[in-house]
C-alpha positions as a Markdown table, in Angstrom:
| # | Residue | x | y | z |
|---|---|---|---|---|
| 1 | Unk | 130.3 | 109.9 | 45.1 |
| 2 | Unk | 133.4 | 109.6 | 47.4 |
| 3 | Unk | 136.8 | 110.7 | 48.2 |
| 4 | Unk | 138.8 | 108.7 | 46.4 |
| 5 | Unk | 141.8 | 108.3 | 44.3 |
| 6 | Unk | 141.4 | 110.4 | 40.8 |
| 7 | Unk | 141.8 | 107.9 | 38.1 |
| 8 | Unk | 143.6 | 108.3 | 34.7 |
| 9 | Unk | 140.1 | 108.6 | 32.9 |
| 10 | Unk | 138.6 | 111.6 | 35.1 |
| 11 | Unk | 138.2 | 114.8 | 33.6 |
| 12 | Unk | 139.2 | 118.1 | 35.1 |
| 13 | Unk | 136.5 | 119.9 | 37.2 |
| 14 | Unk | 136.0 | 123.6 | 37.7 |
| 15 | Unk | 134.0 | 125.7 | 40.7 |
| 16 | Unk | 133.1 | 129.1 | 39.9 |
| 17 | Unk | 131.6 | 131.3 | 43.2 |
| 18 | Unk | 129.9 | 134.7 | 41.9 |
| 19 | Unk | 129.6 | 137.3 | 44.4 |
| 20 | Unk | 127.3 | 140.1 | 42.8 |
| 21 | Unk | 126.3 | 143.3 | 44.4 |
| 22 | Unk | 125.2 | 143.2 | 48.0 |
| 23 | Unk | 121.6 | 143.5 | 48.9 |
| 24 | Unk | 121.4 | 146.8 | 51.5 |
| 25 | Unk | 118.3 | 148.0 | 53.4 |
| 26 | Unk | 118.2 | 151.3 | 55.1 |
| 27 | Unk | 122.1 | 150.8 | 56.1 |
| 28 | Unk | 121.6 | 147.0 | 57.2 |
| 29 | Unk | 123.1 | 144.7 | 55.2 |
| 30 | Unk | 120.9 | 141.9 | 54.0 |
| 31 | Unk | 123.5 | 139.5 | 52.3 |
| 32 | Unk | 127.2 | 139.9 | 51.8 |
| 33 | Unk | 128.2 | 138.0 | 48.8 |
| 34 | Unk | 131.6 | 138.8 | 49.0 |
| 35 | Unk | 132.0 | 137.4 | 52.3 |
| 36 | Unk | 130.2 | 134.4 | 51.3 |
| 37 | Unk | 131.8 | 133.6 | 48.7 |
| 38 | Unk | 135.2 | 134.1 | 51.0 |
| 39 | Unk | 134.1 | 131.4 | 52.7 |
| 40 | Unk | 133.6 | 129.1 | 50.0 |
| 41 | Unk | 137.0 | 129.4 | 48.8 |
| 42 | Unk | 138.1 | 128.2 | 52.0 |
| 43 | Unk | 136.1 | 124.6 | 51.4 |
| 44 | Unk | 138.3 | 122.5 | 48.8 |
| 45 | Unk | 136.9 | 122.2 | 45.7 |
| 46 | Unk | 136.6 | 118.6 | 45.6 |
| 47 | Unk | 134.7 | 118.2 | 48.9 |
| 48 | Unk | 132.0 | 121.1 | 46.6 |
| 49 | Unk | 132.1 | 119.0 | 43.4 |
| 50 | Unk | 131.5 | 116.0 | 45.7 |
| 51 | Unk | 134.2 | 113.4 | 43.8 |
| 52 | Unk | 138.3 | 113.9 | 43.9 |
| 53 | Unk | 138.7 | 114.9 | 40.6 |
| 54 | Unk | 141.4 | 117.5 | 40.1 |
| 55 | Unk | 139.7 | 120.9 | 39.7 |
| 56 | Unk | 140.3 | 124.8 | 38.9 |
| 57 | Unk | 138.1 | 127.1 | 41.3 |
| 58 | Unk | 137.2 | 130.9 | 40.1 |
| 59 | Unk | 136.1 | 133.6 | 42.7 |
| 60 | Unk | 134.4 | 136.8 | 40.8 |
| 61 | Unk | 134.1 | 139.3 | 43.4 |
| 62 | Unk | 133.8 | 143.1 | 42.0 |
| 63 | Unk | 133.1 | 142.7 | 39.0 |
| 64 | Unk | 131.2 | 144.8 | 37.1 |
| 65 | Unk | 130.6 | 144.3 | 33.6 |
| 66 | Unk | 128.7 | 141.6 | 32.9 |
| 67 | Unk | 130.7 | 140.1 | 30.2 |
| 68 | Unk | 133.2 | 139.4 | 31.8 |
| 69 | Unk | 131.1 | 137.0 | 33.8 |
| 70 | Unk | 129.6 | 135.7 | 30.8 |
| 71 | Unk | 133.2 | 134.9 | 29.2 |
| 72 | Unk | 134.0 | 133.3 | 32.7 |
| 73 | Unk | 130.5 | 131.1 | 33.1 |
| 74 | Unk | 131.6 | 130.4 | 29.4 |
| 75 | Unk | 135.3 | 128.7 | 30.1 |
| 76 | Unk | 133.3 | 126.9 | 33.8 |
| 77 | Unk | 130.2 | 125.4 | 31.3 |
| 78 | Unk | 133.1 | 124.3 | 28.9 |
| 79 | Unk | 134.9 | 122.1 | 31.4 |
| 80 | Unk | 134.3 | 118.1 | 30.9 |
| 81 | Unk | 134.5 | 117.6 | 34.4 |
| 82 | Unk | 131.6 | 117.9 | 37.1 |
| 83 | Unk | 130.6 | 121.9 | 37.6 |
| 84 | Unk | 130.1 | 123.8 | 40.9 |
| 85 | Unk | 128.6 | 127.2 | 40.2 |
| 86 | Unk | 127.6 | 129.4 | 43.3 |
| 87 | Unk | 125.9 | 132.8 | 42.9 |
| 88 | Unk | 125.4 | 134.9 | 45.6 |
| 89 | Unk | 123.9 | 138.7 | 46.2 |
| 90 | Unk | 121.1 | 141.0 | 45.0 |
| 91 | Unk | 118.4 | 139.8 | 42.3 |
| 92 | Unk | 117.0 | 142.5 | 40.6 |
| 93 | Unk | 114.6 | 143.8 | 37.6 |
| 94 | Unk | 114.8 | 145.6 | 34.6 |
| 95 | Unk | 112.0 | 148.6 | 36.2 |
| 96 | Unk | 111.1 | 149.5 | 32.4 |
| 97 | Unk | 109.8 | 146.0 | 31.6 |
| 98 | Unk | 109.2 | 142.5 | 32.8 |
| 99 | Unk | 110.7 | 140.5 | 29.8 |
| 100 | Unk | 109.5 | 137.7 | 28.2 |
| 101 | Unk | 110.3 | 134.0 | 28.9 |
| 102 | Unk | 111.9 | 132.2 | 31.6 |
| 103 | Unk | 114.4 | 134.4 | 33.6 |
| 104 | Unk | 113.9 | 136.9 | 31.5 |
| 105 | Unk | 113.6 | 140.2 | 33.1 |
| 106 | Unk | 115.4 | 139.2 | 36.1 |
| 107 | Unk | 119.2 | 139.9 | 36.9 |
| 108 | Unk | 121.8 | 139.3 | 39.2 |
| 109 | Unk | 123.0 | 142.8 | 40.2 |
| 110 | Unk | 126.7 | 143.7 | 39.8 |
| 111 | Unk | 128.9 | 145.9 | 41.7 |
| 112 | Unk | 128.1 | 149.1 | 41.4 |
| 113 | Unk | 124.5 | 148.6 | 40.0 |
| 114 | Unk | 121.7 | 151.6 | 40.0 |
| 115 | Unk | 118.1 | 151.2 | 39.2 |
| 116 | Unk | 119.1 | 153.1 | 36.1 |
| 117 | Unk | 121.8 | 150.9 | 35.4 |
| 118 | Unk | 120.7 | 147.2 | 35.6 |
| 119 | Unk | 120.3 | 146.4 | 32.0 |
| 120 | Unk | 124.0 | 147.7 | 31.5 |
| 121 | Unk | 125.9 | 146.4 | 34.7 |
| 122 | Unk | 124.1 | 143.1 | 35.5 |
| 123 | Unk | 124.2 | 139.8 | 34.3 |
| 124 | Unk | 121.0 | 138.4 | 32.8 |
| 125 | Unk | 119.1 | 135.8 | 34.7 |
| 126 | Unk | 118.4 | 134.1 | 31.0 |
| 127 | Unk | 122.3 | 134.5 | 30.0 |
| 128 | Unk | 123.0 | 132.2 | 33.1 |
| 129 | Unk | 120.1 | 129.5 | 32.3 |
| 130 | Unk | 121.4 | 129.9 | 28.6 |
| 131 | Unk | 124.6 | 128.7 | 29.5 |
| 132 | Unk | 123.8 | 126.1 | 31.8 |
| 133 | Unk | 121.5 | 124.3 | 29.2 |
| 134 | Unk | 123.9 | 124.6 | 26.8 |
| 135 | Unk | 126.2 | 122.2 | 28.7 |
| 136 | Unk | 126.6 | 118.9 | 27.1 |
| 137 | Unk | 128.9 | 116.5 | 29.5 |
| 138 | Unk | 129.6 | 116.2 | 33.0 |
| 139 | Unk | 127.9 | 117.0 | 36.5 |
| 140 | Unk | 126.3 | 120.0 | 37.0 |
| 141 | Unk | 125.5 | 121.6 | 40.7 |
| 142 | Unk | 123.9 | 125.3 | 41.0 |
| 143 | Unk | 123.9 | 127.2 | 44.4 |
| 144 | Unk | 121.8 | 130.5 | 44.8 |
| 145 | Unk | 122.0 | 132.4 | 48.5 |
| 146 | Unk | 119.8 | 135.3 | 46.9 |
| 147 | Unk | 117.9 | 138.2 | 47.9 |
| 148 | Unk | 114.9 | 140.2 | 45.5 |
| 149 | Unk | 114.8 | 143.9 | 45.5 |
| 150 | Unk | 111.3 | 145.5 | 45.4 |
| 151 | Unk | 111.7 | 145.0 | 41.1 |
| 152 | Unk | 112.5 | 141.6 | 41.2 |
| 153 | Unk | 110.4 | 140.0 | 44.2 |
| 154 | Unk | 107.4 | 140.3 | 42.1 |
| 155 | Unk | 108.5 | 138.5 | 39.2 |
| 156 | Unk | 109.7 | 135.5 | 42.1 |
| 157 | Unk | 106.3 | 135.4 | 43.8 |
| 158 | Unk | 104.5 | 135.1 | 40.5 |
| 159 | Unk | 106.4 | 131.7 | 39.4 |
| 160 | Unk | 107.1 | 130.1 | 43.6 |
| 161 | Unk | 110.2 | 129.4 | 42.4 |
| 162 | Unk | 113.7 | 130.7 | 40.6 |
| 163 | Unk | 112.5 | 130.6 | 36.7 |
| 164 | Unk | 113.7 | 128.6 | 34.6 |
| 165 | Unk | 116.2 | 126.3 | 36.9 |
| 166 | Unk | 114.2 | 123.2 | 37.4 |
| 167 | Unk | 114.0 | 123.3 | 33.3 |
| 168 | Unk | 117.6 | 122.1 | 32.6 |
| 169 | Unk | 118.6 | 119.1 | 31.7 |
| 170 | Unk | 121.1 | 117.4 | 33.8 |
| 171 | Unk | 121.6 | 120.4 | 36.6 |
| 172 | Unk | 120.8 | 120.1 | 40.7 |
| 173 | Unk | 120.0 | 123.4 | 41.5 |
| 174 | Unk | 119.6 | 124.2 | 45.1 |
| 175 | Unk | 119.6 | 127.7 | 47.1 |
| 176 | Unk | 117.1 | 130.7 | 49.0 |
| 177 | Unk | 115.7 | 133.8 | 48.0 |
| 178 | Unk | 114.7 | 136.8 | 50.8 |
| 179 | Unk | 112.3 | 138.9 | 50.2 |
| 180 | Unk | 113.2 | 142.8 | 50.0 |
| 181 | Unk | 111.6 | 143.2 | 53.7 |
| 182 | Unk | 113.8 | 140.4 | 54.9 |
| 183 | Unk | 115.6 | 141.0 | 58.5 |
| 184 | Unk | 119.5 | 142.2 | 58.0 |
| 185 | Unk | 121.9 | 139.6 | 58.7 |
| 186 | Unk | 123.4 | 140.1 | 61.9 |
| 187 | Unk | 127.0 | 139.7 | 59.5 |
| 188 | Unk | 129.2 | 137.5 | 57.9 |
| 189 | Unk | 128.0 | 134.4 | 56.4 |
| 190 | Unk | 125.0 | 134.3 | 55.3 |
| 191 | Unk | 122.9 | 131.4 | 57.2 |
| 192 | Unk | 122.3 | 129.2 | 54.3 |
| 193 | Unk | 125.8 | 129.0 | 52.9 |
| 194 | Unk | 127.3 | 128.9 | 56.2 |
| 195 | Unk | 125.3 | 125.7 | 56.7 |
| 196 | Unk | 126.3 | 124.3 | 53.6 |
| 197 | Unk | 130.0 | 125.0 | 54.7 |
| 198 | Unk | 129.4 | 123.6 | 58.2 |
| 199 | Unk | 127.5 | 120.2 | 56.7 |
| 200 | Unk | 130.7 | 119.7 | 54.4 |
| 201 | Unk | 133.0 | 120.3 | 56.7 |
| 202 | Unk | 131.2 | 118.2 | 59.8 |
| 203 | Unk | 130.2 | 115.5 | 57.5 |
| 204 | Unk | 132.3 | 112.1 | 58.4 |
| 205 | Unk | 131.2 | 111.0 | 54.3 |
| 206 | Unk | 130.0 | 113.9 | 52.1 |
| 207 | Unk | 126.2 | 113.7 | 52.1 |
| 208 | Unk | 124.5 | 114.4 | 48.7 |
| 209 | Unk | 123.8 | 117.6 | 47.2 |
| 210 | Unk | 120.0 | 117.3 | 48.2 |
| 211 | Unk | 120.5 | 116.1 | 51.7 |
| 212 | Unk | 122.8 | 119.1 | 52.3 |
| 213 | Unk | 120.3 | 121.5 | 50.8 |
| 214 | Unk | 117.7 | 119.9 | 53.0 |
| 215 | Unk | 120.0 | 120.3 | 56.0 |
| 216 | Unk | 121.2 | 123.7 | 55.4 |
| 217 | Unk | 117.3 | 125.2 | 54.7 |
| 218 | Unk | 116.2 | 123.3 | 57.7 |
| 219 | Unk | 119.0 | 124.7 | 60.1 |
| 220 | Unk | 119.6 | 128.3 | 58.9 |
| 221 | Unk | 117.0 | 129.6 | 60.8 |
| 222 | Unk | 115.4 | 131.4 | 57.1 |
| 223 | Unk | 113.1 | 134.2 | 57.4 |
| 224 | Unk | 109.2 | 133.7 | 57.3 |
| 225 | Unk | 108.6 | 134.3 | 53.5 |
| 226 | Unk | 111.5 | 133.2 | 52.1 |
| 227 | Unk | 111.5 | 131.1 | 48.7 |
| 228 | Unk | 113.3 | 127.8 | 49.2 |
| 229 | Unk | 114.3 | 125.9 | 46.1 |
| 230 | Unk | 113.7 | 123.1 | 45.5 |
| 231 | Unk | 110.9 | 123.4 | 48.5 |
| 232 | Unk | 110.2 | 120.4 | 51.2 |
| 233 | Unk | 107.0 | 119.5 | 49.1 |
| 234 | Unk | 109.0 | 119.5 | 46.2 |
| 235 | Unk | 111.3 | 117.5 | 47.6 |
| 236 | Unk | 109.0 | 115.0 | 49.1 |
| 237 | Unk | 108.6 | 113.6 | 45.3 |
| 238 | Unk | 112.2 | 113.4 | 44.8 |
| 239 | Unk | 114.9 | 112.1 | 46.7 |
| 240 | Unk | 114.2 | 112.4 | 50.3 |
| 241 | Unk | 110.6 | 111.2 | 50.8 |
| 242 | Unk | 109.6 | 110.9 | 54.5 |
| 243 | Unk | 110.3 | 107.4 | 55.1 |
| 244 | Unk | 107.8 | 104.6 | 55.8 |
| 245 | Unk | 108.9 | 102.4 | 58.3 |
| 246 | Unk | 110.8 | 104.7 | 60.7 |
| 247 | Unk | 114.5 | 103.7 | 60.3 |
| 248 | Unk | 116.3 | 103.1 | 63.6 |
| 249 | Unk | 120.1 | 103.1 | 64.4 |
| 250 | Unk | 121.8 | 100.2 | 65.7 |
| 251 | Unk | 125.7 | 99.0 | 65.9 |
| 252 | Unk | 127.1 | 97.6 | 62.9 |
| 253 | Unk | 127.5 | 93.4 | 63.8 |
| 254 | Unk | 131.2 | 92.8 | 64.5 |
| 255 | Unk | 131.2 | 90.6 | 61.4 |
| 256 | Unk | 130.5 | 93.4 | 59.2 |
| 257 | Unk | 133.4 | 95.8 | 57.2 |
| 258 | Unk | 132.1 | 99.0 | 58.1 |
| 259 | Unk | 133.5 | 101.4 | 55.6 |
| 260 | Unk | 132.5 | 105.1 | 57.2 |
| 261 | Unk | 128.9 | 105.4 | 56.6 |
| 262 | Unk | 126.3 | 105.0 | 59.1 |
| 263 | Unk | 124.6 | 101.9 | 59.4 |
| 264 | Unk | 120.3 | 102.0 | 58.8 |
| 265 | Unk | 118.2 | 99.9 | 60.3 |
| 266 | Unk | 114.4 | 100.4 | 59.0 |
| 267 | Unk | 112.2 | 98.4 | 61.4 |
| 268 | Unk | 109.3 | 98.2 | 60.4 |
| 269 | Unk | 107.9 | 97.2 | 64.0 |
| 270 | Unk | 104.4 | 95.3 | 64.0 |
| 271 | Unk | 102.4 | 93.8 | 67.1 |
| 272 | Unk | 103.9 | 90.6 | 65.9 |
| 273 | Unk | 107.5 | 91.9 | 65.8 |
| 274 | Unk | 109.8 | 93.7 | 63.9 |
| 275 | Unk | 111.7 | 93.0 | 60.1 |
| 276 | Unk | 114.7 | 94.4 | 60.0 |
| 277 | Unk | 116.8 | 95.3 | 56.7 |
| 278 | Unk | 120.2 | 96.6 | 56.7 |
| 279 | Unk | 121.3 | 100.2 | 54.8 |
| 280 | Unk | 124.1 | 102.6 | 54.3 |
| 281 | Unk | 122.7 | 106.2 | 54.8 |
| 282 | Unk | 123.0 | 109.5 | 56.3 |
| 283 | Unk | 119.9 | 109.8 | 58.4 |
| 284 | Unk | 119.5 | 113.6 | 59.0 |
| 285 | Unk | 118.1 | 114.5 | 55.8 |
| 286 | Unk | 115.6 | 111.5 | 57.0 |
| 287 | Unk | 115.3 | 113.7 | 60.3 |
| 288 | Unk | 114.3 | 116.8 | 58.8 |
| 289 | Unk | 112.0 | 115.1 | 56.3 |
| 290 | Unk | 110.2 | 113.6 | 59.6 |
| 291 | Unk | 110.2 | 117.0 | 61.6 |
| 292 | Unk | 109.1 | 118.9 | 58.7 |
| 293 | Unk | 106.0 | 116.2 | 58.1 |
| 294 | Unk | 104.8 | 116.9 | 62.0 |
| 295 | Unk | 106.1 | 113.2 | 63.0 |
| 296 | Unk | 108.1 | 114.9 | 65.6 |
| 297 | Unk | 108.3 | 111.7 | 68.0 |
| 298 | Unk | 109.2 | 109.6 | 65.4 |
| 299 | Unk | 112.1 | 111.9 | 64.6 |
| 300 | Unk | 113.1 | 112.1 | 68.2 |
| 301 | Unk | 113.3 | 108.7 | 68.7 |
| 302 | Unk | 115.1 | 108.2 | 65.6 |
| 303 | Unk | 118.0 | 110.7 | 66.9 |
| 304 | Unk | 118.2 | 109.4 | 70.4 |
| 305 | Unk | 119.3 | 105.8 | 68.9 |
| 306 | Unk | 121.5 | 107.9 | 66.5 |
| 307 | Unk | 123.5 | 109.2 | 69.4 |
| 308 | Unk | 123.2 | 105.9 | 71.5 |
| 309 | Unk | 125.2 | 104.4 | 68.7 |
| 310 | Unk | 127.6 | 107.1 | 68.4 |
| 311 | Unk | 128.2 | 107.4 | 71.8 |
| 312 | Unk | 128.6 | 103.7 | 71.8 |
| 313 | Unk | 131.2 | 104.3 | 68.5 |
| 314 | Unk | 132.9 | 107.4 | 69.5 |
| 315 | Unk | 132.3 | 108.2 | 72.9 |
| 316 | Unk | 130.3 | 111.2 | 74.5 |
| 317 | Unk | 132.9 | 113.4 | 74.5 |
| 318 | Unk | 133.4 | 113.3 | 70.2 |
| 319 | Unk | 132.9 | 115.8 | 68.4 |
| 320 | Unk | 129.9 | 113.3 | 66.5 |
| 321 | Unk | 128.1 | 112.8 | 69.7 |
| 322 | Unk | 128.2 | 116.4 | 70.3 |
| 323 | Unk | 126.9 | 116.9 | 66.7 |
| 324 | Unk | 124.1 | 114.1 | 67.7 |
| 325 | Unk | 122.7 | 116.4 | 70.6 |
| 326 | Unk | 123.3 | 119.3 | 68.4 |
| 327 | Unk | 120.6 | 117.9 | 66.0 |
| 328 | Unk | 118.4 | 116.9 | 68.5 |
| 329 | Unk | 118.5 | 120.4 | 70.0 |
| 330 | Unk | 117.2 | 121.7 | 66.7 |
| 331 | Unk | 114.5 | 119.1 | 66.2 |
| 332 | Unk | 113.0 | 119.9 | 69.8 |
| 333 | Unk | 113.2 | 123.6 | 68.4 |
| 334 | Unk | 111.0 | 122.4 | 65.2 |
| 335 | Unk | 108.7 | 120.4 | 67.4 |
| 336 | Unk | 108.3 | 123.3 | 69.9 |
| 337 | Unk | 109.6 | 121.6 | 73.2 |
| 338 | Unk | 111.8 | 124.5 | 73.8 |
| 339 | Unk | 112.9 | 123.2 | 77.3 |
| 340 | Unk | 114.6 | 120.1 | 75.6 |
| 341 | Unk | 115.8 | 122.6 | 73.1 |
| 342 | Unk | 117.3 | 125.1 | 75.1 |
| 343 | Unk | 119.2 | 122.1 | 77.6 |
| 344 | Unk | 120.7 | 120.1 | 74.5 |
| 345 | Unk | 122.0 | 123.4 | 73.2 |
| 346 | Unk | 123.4 | 124.7 | 76.4 |
| 347 | Unk | 125.1 | 121.1 | 76.8 |
| 348 | Unk | 126.8 | 121.4 | 73.1 |
| 349 | Unk | 127.7 | 124.7 | 73.6 |
| 350 | Unk | 129.3 | 123.9 | 77.2 |
| 351 | Unk | 131.2 | 120.5 | 74.9 |
| 352 | Unk | 132.7 | 122.5 | 72.0 |
| 353 | Unk | 133.4 | 125.7 | 74.3 |
| 354 | Unk | 136.1 | 122.6 | 76.7 |
| 355 | Unk | 137.1 | 121.2 | 73.0 |
| 356 | Unk | 137.3 | 124.2 | 70.6 |
| 357 | Unk | 137.7 | 127.6 | 73.0 |
| 358 | Unk | 135.3 | 130.2 | 73.2 |
| 359 | Unk | 135.9 | 132.0 | 69.6 |
| 360 | Unk | 134.9 | 128.8 | 67.6 |
| 361 | Unk | 131.5 | 129.7 | 65.3 |
| 362 | Unk | 130.4 | 126.1 | 66.6 |
| 363 | Unk | 130.4 | 127.4 | 70.1 |
| 364 | Unk | 128.7 | 130.7 | 69.2 |
| 365 | Unk | 125.8 | 129.3 | 67.3 |
| 366 | Unk | 125.3 | 126.8 | 70.3 |
| 367 | Unk | 124.8 | 129.4 | 71.8 |
| 368 | Unk | 122.8 | 131.5 | 70.1 |
| 369 | Unk | 119.9 | 128.6 | 69.5 |
| 370 | Unk | 120.2 | 127.9 | 73.4 |
| 371 | Unk | 119.4 | 131.6 | 74.2 |
| 372 | Unk | 116.8 | 132.1 | 71.4 |
| 373 | Unk | 115.0 | 128.9 | 72.7 |
| 374 | Unk | 115.2 | 129.8 | 76.2 |
| 375 | Unk | 113.7 | 133.2 | 75.2 |
| 376 | Unk | 110.9 | 131.4 | 73.5 |
| 377 | Unk | 110.4 | 129.2 | 76.9 |
| 378 | Unk | 106.6 | 130.4 | 78.6 |
| 379 | Unk | 107.0 | 128.3 | 81.4 |
| 380 | Unk | 108.2 | 130.3 | 84.4 |
| 381 | Unk | 109.7 | 127.1 | 86.2 |
| 382 | Unk | 111.2 | 125.9 | 83.2 |
| 383 | Unk | 112.5 | 128.9 | 82.5 |
| 384 | Unk | 113.7 | 129.9 | 85.7 |
| 385 | Unk | 115.8 | 126.2 | 85.8 |
| 386 | Unk | 117.4 | 126.5 | 82.6 |
| 387 | Unk | 118.6 | 130.0 | 82.8 |
| 388 | Unk | 121.6 | 129.9 | 85.0 |
| 389 | Unk | 123.2 | 127.5 | 83.1 |
| 390 | Unk | 122.2 | 129.4 | 80.1 |
| 391 | Unk | 123.9 | 132.5 | 81.7 |
| 392 | Unk | 126.5 | 130.5 | 82.9 |
| 393 | Unk | 127.4 | 130.0 | 79.5 |
| 394 | Unk | 127.0 | 132.9 | 77.8 |
| 395 | Unk | 129.5 | 135.1 | 80.3 |
| 396 | Unk | 132.3 | 132.2 | 79.3 |
| 397 | Unk | 132.0 | 133.7 | 75.6 |
| 398 | Unk | 134.0 | 137.3 | 75.9 |
| 399 | Unk | 133.5 | 137.6 | 71.8 |
| 400 | Unk | 129.8 | 137.2 | 72.2 |
| 401 | Unk | 127.0 | 139.8 | 71.3 |
| 402 | Unk | 126.7 | 141.3 | 74.4 |
| 403 | Unk | 123.3 | 142.3 | 73.6 |
| 404 | Unk | 122.6 | 138.7 | 74.2 |
| 405 | Unk | 123.9 | 138.2 | 77.7 |
| 406 | Unk | 122.2 | 141.4 | 78.9 |
| 407 | Unk | 119.2 | 140.2 | 77.3 |
| 408 | Unk | 119.9 | 136.8 | 79.0 |
| 409 | Unk | 120.8 | 138.8 | 82.4 |
| 410 | Unk | 117.6 | 140.6 | 82.2 |
| 411 | Unk | 115.4 | 138.0 | 81.8 |
| 412 | Unk | 116.7 | 135.8 | 84.4 |
| 413 | Unk | 116.2 | 138.9 | 86.9 |
| 414 | Unk | 112.9 | 138.9 | 86.1 |
| 415 | Unk | 112.3 | 135.7 | 87.0 |
| 416 | Unk | 113.7 | 135.4 | 90.0 |
| 417 | Unk | 111.7 | 138.3 | 91.1 |
| 418 | Unk | 108.3 | 137.2 | 92.9 |
| 419 | Unk | 105.5 | 137.7 | 90.8 |
| 420 | Unk | 103.6 | 141.2 | 91.8 |
| 421 | Unk | 107.0 | 142.2 | 93.2 |
| 422 | Unk | 107.2 | 146.0 | 92.4 |
| 423 | Unk | 109.4 | 146.6 | 89.1 |
| 424 | Unk | 113.1 | 146.1 | 89.2 |
| 425 | Unk | 113.6 | 144.7 | 93.0 |
| 426 | Unk | 115.9 | 142.2 | 93.7 |
| 427 | Unk | 115.4 | 139.3 | 95.9 |
| 428 | Unk | 117.9 | 139.0 | 98.6 |
| 429 | Unk | 118.2 | 135.8 | 100.2 |
| 430 | Unk | 120.2 | 135.4 | 103.6 |
């Protein structure tokens, strides 16, 4: 779908963003649904819907009555145009009974919900499924960013998915569900939701919902054990197969009109030569599929070819070229090449710092990515070589968490201390 003009027969779309109760453990916030919804509300409705139809957007936060949510949900489901439903918060269960059937026993906790009031102050998961099941017109997309508490997690683990979503005709459902032992978030927008927003903002042409999900789940740094819906394995049999042969990006011929999408040349290389077929698609979902499948060399080759094409078209300093570097950095991380990942993330951070300033979220993310990969680098010489540039980047970001800079400085000092020297000693150079 594009962002073209609105034709006379297009029907009004609807976006419903629901912030349930926050998931908190030992004082740490695992998911802050109000922050997620506020961030998504800044994205134009047509971008969320994936088309240029006029649309209404409703944000629900702090609601305590499940019937209020149900009423809003029914209005949304009744829209004749495309529908986008987002749900974030704490997934819980009625401790007095597991229920029967798909989704029964699960609830989306609303504001003020306690273990004793689940049945009265939470939205039953079955209500959400039932309303979506009744929808008869328009395309429907559901995105969830949830954390299951100790009561709900066994019900989710039992099926390995969110019950009922896969059986909804005409509904595309995506999301993540963290377990009760998930680490507390650093603060702000959840990583998965943040990646959805970033991809929608950065992509010159809107990726498909499947691609958005794959990119978001692959880039969010999800905690081990997080339930991803649908999983990479499920997607292999659906919309994002691992491509064979490997696609390679080349500049489109001058005689071919460029309509804003990336030109893909799928080169079937053989001993006798190569056969190329030109298509038009964004490569990022394929890059992720190759990396997830363990085909890291092929993913890197494709990413390098794509980067060369972007640089030739837009220049080294362009936002598109910097994003290519970030994608290569994440591919290197997935391949376990932490030296390359550190170098690429640091370069991306420097490039974004020059154009966006030290407080930009993208600069902070690049610096955090570089620091993480550097801390994973076991090669002393390599870490010592890359450390000064990283520390220099971190020092240029005054709003960065001070602990991150201190961590990098301490490690760099340790690396500079000769092996066998007393702890805390410094090397003095004349």
